[in-house]
Structure formats: C-alpha cells, structure tokens
N, C-alpha and C positions, 0 to 999 in steps of 0.2 A: 465781572468787572468790580474792582475794589476801590472804594473811596477811603482815602487816608486822612486822619486828623490827629497830627502830633502823637503818634503812637497808637491811636485808636483806629482800627480798621473795621469797615462795615461792608460786607459782601452781600449785596442785594438781599436775597431771602435765606442765605445759608445761615443756619443757626449758629450763633457765636456761643461756644460753650466755655463757661468759666468753671473753675474748680469747685465742685459741689460742696466739698468739705469746708472750704473757706466761707462760702455764702451761708452755709448752715450754721457755722460757728458764730458768724457775725450776727445772724438773725437771732440765734439763741441768746447771745450776749445782750442784744437790744431788748429782748423780752424779759430777761432774768435780772437785769441790774436794778437796784433799788431806786426809788424816786428820791429827788433831792431838790432843794430850793434853787430856783433859777436866778435869784437876786444876788447870788454871790459872784456872778460874772464868770462862772466856770463852763457855761454851755457853749459848745458841746464838749463833753469830756469822754465820749465814746462814739463808735460808728453810728451813722444814721442810715436807716433803711428807706430806700425809695422804691415803692411798689410800682411796677409797670404792669398794666392790666392785660397785656397781650404777650405772646411768646417772644423770645429772642429772635431777631431777624426781621421784625415788623417795624412799622413807622413809629409807634409809641416807644418801642425799645431803643430805636436809633436816636430819637429826640432825648430820651432819658439819659442815655450813656454819655452824651456830650456834656449835658448840664451837670451830671453827677461827677464827671471827671474834673471839671473846673471848680465846682463847689468843694470837692475834696481838697484841692490845692489851697483855696482861700480859707477854708474852715480849719485846716490842719487836722482834720478827722476824715476818715474814709466815708464816702457816701456810696452805699452798696445798692446796686440795682437788683431787685428781687422780683423776677417774673412770676406772676400769679395769674395765669390765664384761665378762661372758662366763662361760658354764658355771655359772650359778647363783651367781656370786661367786667361783668357784674361781680364775679368772684373776688377779684383784687380790690375793688371798691369796698365791698362788704368787709373784707379783712381790715382795711384802713379805718373804716367807720367804727369798728369795734376795738381798735388799738388804743393803748394808753395815750392820753393827750400830753405827752411829755416832750414832744419835739423830736423824738427818735424814730417816728414812722411818718413818712409822707407818701402820697400816691400821685402818680401822673396818669391822666386819663384823657380821652378825647371827648368831643361834643356828644357822643353817644350816651354819656352819663346822664344827659337830660331826658333820655327816652325810656329809661328803665321803668319808671312808674307807669308809663302808658302800656308798655309791652308785657310787663310782669306784675300783675296785681299781687297784693299781700306780701310785699317785700319786707324783710326783717329790718331794713334800714331806709332812711330817707336822706338823700345826698344834701339837701338843703338844711335839714335839721342836724345831721350827724357829722358833717364835714365843714371845715372853714376854708374858703378860697384863699390862696396865697398869691398866685400870679398866673397870668397867661404865659405861655412859653413860645408857641409858634403856630403858624398856620401853614397849611400845605394843600394845594389842590389835589384832586384825585385824577388818576390817569386810567382810562378804560383800555384794556388790552385783550388780545386774543393770542392763542398759541401760533407759532410760526407755521405749523402744519395745516392750519385752517386756510382754505382757498379763497381768502379775501385780502385785499390790499388797502382798503380804506373804510372809513365809517359808513359811507354810502353802500359799499360792497357788502358790509356786514348786515346792514338793515335788509337788503334784498335777499341775502342768504338766509337770514333768520325767518323772514316772512314766508319764504318758500318751504320752511320746515317747522310748522307750528307744533309746539310741545316736544320737539326732539332735541333741542339744545339746552344745555345747563349753564347757569352762571354761578360762580363761587363767590363767597364773601367771607370776611373774618368773623362773622357771627350775626345772629339776629339782632336787628336794631342798630347795628354799627353804621358808620358812614359808608363803608364799603357796600353793605347791604342796601341802604337807602338810596345811594347813588345809582346802583344798578336797577333798583325798582323804579326810580324816577325815569331812567333811560328807557326801560321796558314800557312803562306807562305812556310816556310821550310818543314813543315810536309805535305803540300798539302791537307789541311783540308778545308771543306766547312762549315763555321760557320757564324752566324749572330752577328754583333756587336751591343751592346746596351750601348750607352754612358750615363753617369750620371753626376751630378753636383759636383763631388768629390768622393773620395774613400769611405767615410763612408757609404753613401746610397747604393753604388754599392756592398760593402761587406755585408751589411745587406741582400740584395737580394741574394747574393751568398750563405750565410749561410742557407737561407730558401729554396734554390734550384730554385729560379726564373731564375737565370742564372747558367750555368753549369761550367763555368771556368772564372778566372780572374787573371791578373798579377797586383801586387801592391807592393809597397815598403816593404822591410823587417820590417820597423818600424811599419807598420800596420799588417802584416801577421804573424810575428814570435810569438807574444803572443797567437794568435788564433790557430796556428798549435800546439804550446806547450800545449795549453789548450784543445786540441781535438775537437775544434769547426769547423776547416777546415782541409782538407787533402792537404798537400803540395806535389806537383809533382816534382818541381825542382827549383833551384835558378839560376838567370841569370848570375852570375859572373863566372869567370873561376875556382874559388876555392869554396869548400863547406864552409858554415858558421859555425863558432865555436859554435854558440848557437844552431844550428840544424845539428850536425855532421852526422846524418844518412840520411839527405835529400841530394840527388844527385844534381849535377849541371844539368841544362837542356841539356848541351852538351854531357853528359854521355849517354843520350838516343836519342838525336837529334843533331848530329854533326854539328858544325858551328854556334851554337847559343851562343851569348854573348852580354850583354848590361850593361852599368855602369852609371845609372842616378845620378844626383847631385843636390844640392841646393845652392843658393846664395842670397846675399842681395844687393839691389840697392837703390839709392836716385834719386830724380828729377835732371835733367841734369845740371841745373845752381846752384846747391848747392855749396857753397864756399869750396875751397880746405881744409881750416882749419877744417871744420866740417867733411868732408869726412875722413880726416886723424884721427881725434879724434874718430869717430865711428869705423873706421877700427881697431884701437888699442883696443877699448873696446870689439869688437867682437872676436878678436884673443885672448885676455886675457881670455875671457869666454871659448873659445874652448880649451885652454891650461889647464884648471882645470881638476884635476884627477877625480872629481865626474862627470863632464860632459862627459869625455872620457868613464868612466865606464857605465854611463847611455846609451850612444850611442852604446857601445859594446854589452850590454845586449839586444839591439833591433836589432842587426845586421848591425849597421851603423858605419861610421868612420868620426870623425870630421876632417875637412880640412880647415885651415885658409890660407889666402894669402894677399898680398898687392893689392891695387886697380889695379895697372899696371899688375900684374900677373894674376889677375882675368880677366881683359880685354883681354889679349892675349889668355887665356884659352877659353873664350867664343867664340872668333873668330874661333878657331880650332874646337870646339865642334859644332858650328853652321853648319859647312860644313857636319859633320858626321850625325847630326840629320835631317838636311834638305834632305840629300840624302836618308836617311831611309824613311822619309815621302813620297818622290817621288816613292820610290821602292815598298812600301807595303800599303800605306794608301791613295793614290790619286786615284780617279776614272779613269778608263780606258777611253781614248779618241777615 
C-alpha cells in the first residue's frame, strides 16, 4: 500500500532508493565547502544534509523526508536526507555530533537517543554535550504485529500461543535500545513471556523478516506498520498508545488485553553543539512552518502520527524529562541481570 504526499511516495517498508551519486555529491559538497560568516544573510547558500539515523523505509526516514521536502521549498536550497544506519541509530548521531557546526548538517533521531549512554558505556560523544536541540517533529505510537502466517487472530491469542512455546518465538526490533526494542521488552515483561530478541539495523529489514515469518512478533512505529496492516500484509495485535488510532479503529490498544502497557515514542531534530544561535533559530522556524502545513498534518495523520513542533528551549526541557523515563525503562526491561 502506498501513501502519497504531493509527489512523495512512501511504501511501507520498501526501501526508497535515491540516486547514490546525487546524495554522495551533495554530502561531499556540504563537507568540502569553506566556512563563512553567517551575519551576511546568505545562509543557506548550499544544500543542507539531514542525517536520518535509520535506513530508508522506516519511521525516522518517513518523518525526515516530509520535513526535508517542505524545508527545501521554503529555504530555496535542497535539504538532502542522508540515511546513516547502525547500532540502533548511534552511528548517525555520532556523525552529526562530530560534524562542523555551520548549519549544513542536521540529524533526526527518535527518543532512543536518550538511552545510548545507558546501553553503551564509553561512547565517543554525549548527545547533551555535543548536540543542540532544534525542535520536536512528531510523535507516533507503536503497533505490535505478527506475520499473517502465525495462527493467531488477536493479542489474547498471541499471549496464549507464546506462553505455550517458551523460548521458541523470536521478536525483531530496529536495534538494541530503540523504541521498537523497548516496546517489545515491556510487552514481554508484563506478559511474562519467554521470547528471543533479534536486533536489526533498522525497521525496514526487521519488518521484511516479520512479513516472511522469520521473526514472530515486532513493535514498530505506526508510520511503518499502518500501511502494512491496512494492506493485509501484517496482523496488528495492538497499538501502544492509550487511545486507538483513527486510521485503524478496529485495532485495540495493547492495554485492552495487557493492562498497564503504554508507550509514546517521538522524533526530533538536532544540530552540532556549537552551531550559532542565528542558525538554530532560523532552522527552528523552518521546521515549525513545515509542520504547520495542512498537507503535512494530513500525511502524518494518515500514517498514525502527530506533528509536534516546539522551540529549542521547549525541546531541551522535554528531552530531559523523557530521558528519565526511557532510561528507567531500559534498566527495567532491557539490561542484562547482574
């Protein structure tokens, strides 16, 4: 099933391939151009790179491309989405943290950015120290799905099926410490299930294996799952939010069959830490203008997501509060027992 957005097409998990030479040339240009004063009013005078920390076809990529397209129009410069996947998004974040603070490298990541320091000691960077928050972008609940080949019809069916097969079922995720991983770990923990975690380098390859039955369960953003559930390629068990999704009104919340379950993942954009205030403010305005457009709101709504803009200061306060929640969840359900 294809979602269309004014020339932008997003097909569930199918990797959207752009001309590699174009991306490579733009990235090279962004890295090679000399620095210049931003006070002359010429910013931006060349393409801007927006690093998406997961592969094309996943939720971060879908959110990024819509915003990038609209920012390209308003800035009169191309905003190029550069997918840098690996280590649950850590690879792309590290690249952004080490980039020149000239306004030509942004990064879009999910709430899992707050869990890196807990899951990966001795990191070469610190997202609080090395990145500047620009704006929240969107929130999207997760949808827990199984392959159509699995002989279950509901969340309650799956719980019974999994409990009868301890240690024999696998659940996929988009990487260790990601929302996808933590959501399934919370599900497994609350339901007292014995399942094996299989991490991938992003949602797209994990969902491919879910469809084929290589893994038997996965939690992923509504942006990825809604088109596949609507198209009959995956069976939805439940949505992670406290309310049902308008685009999938017959799909229950997970809490309806597993009380106490709720998660609300989000996405945001950062810049390297020493980026000038004038550039941070300019890009914040551009992002929020894009998110305020009715066509952008409509696209997100059809995918089960909600655009949420903010000021840099609001986003910074939000991250601090969210970090506490997500780090506690990691320690509760995803850290090895000592």
